[in-house]
Each structure stands twice: as C-alpha cells, then as structure tokens.
N, C-alpha and C positions, 0 to 999 in steps of 0.2 A: 106372123110373128115378127118378121123383120121390121115391119113398121112400128110395132110397139117397142122394140128394142131401140130403134132410132129415136122414137118419140121420148122414151125414158132417158136416153143418154143426152138428148137435146135439152130436156127439162133439167136434168142433173147439172149440165154445164151452165145453163142459164141461172139456175138456183145458186150455184157456187159463185158465179160472177156477181149476181145480185147481192148475195150475202157479203162478199168481199167489198163490193161498192158501198153497201149500207154501213159496213164496219168503218170505212174511212170517213163517212159523212157524219157520224154520230159521236164525235169526240166530245167528252164533257168539257165545258169551259174551264179554264184554269181558275183555281180558287182566288178570290179577290182579297188582297191584303187589307185588313182594317186600317183606317187612318190612325196615326198617332194622336195623342191628346192635343198636341200643339197644332197639327194639321186640321183636326176637327174644329178646334176653336178658331183657327184662322179662317176656315171656310164659313163658319157661323158669323164671325165678325164682318167678313167681306159681304155676305148676303144682307146682314143688318144695315151696313152702310149703303149698299145699293138700294135697299128699300127706303132708307131715309132720303136719298136723293130723288127717288121716284115720287115720294110723298110731298116734295117741295112744290110750291105753287109759283111759277110754272115748274114742272119737273126738270131736273138737271141731269144731263147725260154725263157719263164719266169723262168724256173728252172736254166738257165745260167745267168740270170740277176744279176748284182752286183751294188754296189753303184756307180761305175764308169759310168755305163749306165745311172743311174739316174742323175748324175752330167752332163753328155753330153746332156741329155734331157732338163735339166734346162737351159743350155747354148743355146741350139737350140731354145728354146721358146723365148729367148731375142729378136730375130728378129721380133717378133710379139708384142713387148711391146709398151706401150703408155706413159711411164714415162721418161721424159728428165733427163738424168744423166750427169751433166757437168764434163768434163775431167779436169785434173789438170792444163792444159795450157789455159783453157777457161777464158776469162775475167769475166765471171759470176760464176765461181767456188766459192761455199760457200755462194751464195746469194739466199735467199729463193724465192724472186720474181724478176727475171731478167727483166730489162726494155725493152729488145729487143730480137728477135730470135737469135739463134746461130746454129752451125752445129753439136753440140754434139749429140751422139746417143740416140735413144729411147730404153728403156729396160723394162723388166718386173719389176713391183714394188715388193719390198721385201715382203710386206703383202700378195700379190697375190701368190707368190712362197711358202710362209710359209703355207698358207691355202691349196694350191695344194698338198703339201707334206703330210699334215695331212689327206686329203681325200684319197690320193693314199696309204698311210700307212694303213688306215682302209680297203680299198678295197683289198689290198694284202692279208690281213688276212681273209677277208670274202671269198676270192677265194681259200682258203686252205693253204695259206702260213703260216709258223710258225713265231711267234713274234721274235724268236731268229735269224732267217735268213732273216728278213724283210730288204731289201736294202734301204727302205725309212726311216728306223729308225736308220741307221748307223751314227756313230759319224761324219764321213766326210761330211754328208749332213748337220748336225747341224752347223759345222764349216763354210761350204760354205754359209749357210743362214745368219750366224752372220756377215761374211765378206761383204756380199751384203748389209745387213742392215746398217753397219757402213759406207761403201763406199757411199751409197745413202744419208745418213744423212749428211756426210761431204760435199758432192757435193752440197747439198741444204742449207748448213749452219745451219741445225737444228739438234742439238744433240738428239740422241734417249735416252730417259729416261725410265728405267724399272719401271713399275707400282709397287707401294708398295702393299704388301699383306694386306688384311683387318685387320688381327690380329694386325699389327703394327699401323694401323690407330686407332683402338679401344684403344690400350694402350696409344697412344699419346693423344687422346681425354680425357681419364681418368686422365692422368698426368696433362693436362691443367686444368681440373675441380678441381683437388686437389690443384694446385697452386692458382687458383682463390679463393677457399674456405679459404686457409691459409691467403691470402692477405686481404680478407674481414674480417677475424677474428681479424687481427691486426690493 
C-alpha cells in the first residue's frame, strides 16, 4: 500500500507541476490591432511601388531608386486614372462641366498623386531610408506635382487657389472688427 500512496502522490505532484507548466506555455497571443485606413493604403502603395521597381528591366533595387524612377512611376499610374483632362485642342478645354463626352485621356487626379507621394515618402523612411536621400521628397517631384495641378486646373477651367493660413484669417478678422468698432464710434 505504501508504494501505491507514494506512486499516487508522485503522480499528483508531477501532474500539478505539468499542468502549471502547461498553463504558462499556452498564453493566447495578444490581439493584433487592425491597421488604420491610412496605414493599409500606405502599405499597399509601398508594395505596388516595390513591384514596379522589380518589374523594370533590369530590376531596380530600392537603394538605386532615384526621383526619375518615382516620376516614371507617376506617369505609369496615369493609365489607371479616372479624371478627364481635356487637351488644348479639345472644344471642352477650360470648361468645368462639359456638355458632352470627348476623347481626351483619363489621368490620375493631382490630389491622388499628391497624397500617394506623401504616403510613399513616409513609408520610405519607415523602411530605413534617410530623409536626405528620400526620392519622394526630391524637388523634381514637387515641380512635377505642381505642373500636374496647374495643367488639370486649366483643363477644367478652375484655377487652383492656395488656402490661406489661419494666421492671416485671424488677423483679417481682427482688422475687420477694429474697422467696425471705429465706424460705430463715429
């Protein structure tokens, strides 16, 4: 009998040890936070750009990537655009709401390209690139985007107006109030 008691107590202690050990090893993984819409889009854009570089002949590594590759990528994306951009010879050039369809090309909208460059610029640095060598922050990219914006605005007959900074709006409001006060006093 004493052997069976010893055996049972030994099994009991090993079972409790095992169950305690098992308990520590089987923690469920912490829940993964879903990416924000911006982060998901940034990841997709980064992967698309990386695929574009790989498909070049010869393939281009990220370390070899220059602003010229970025400009070529932006021009490549134009074929998938949905914004009608009227050509100079089109009868609807400069009209915001043309009354009939035309054969002018569809392009990427300036705002879409601008947002894309912002996401790719951030992704480049998140993937270890330095801000000084970031091809998405190059001046040539800013010039290209400005030209696209102006061209699209002219083609639609809608001038692009730069938003005024809040500081100027506050000063203007203060000046208007001062003028109103002076006029009321007289």
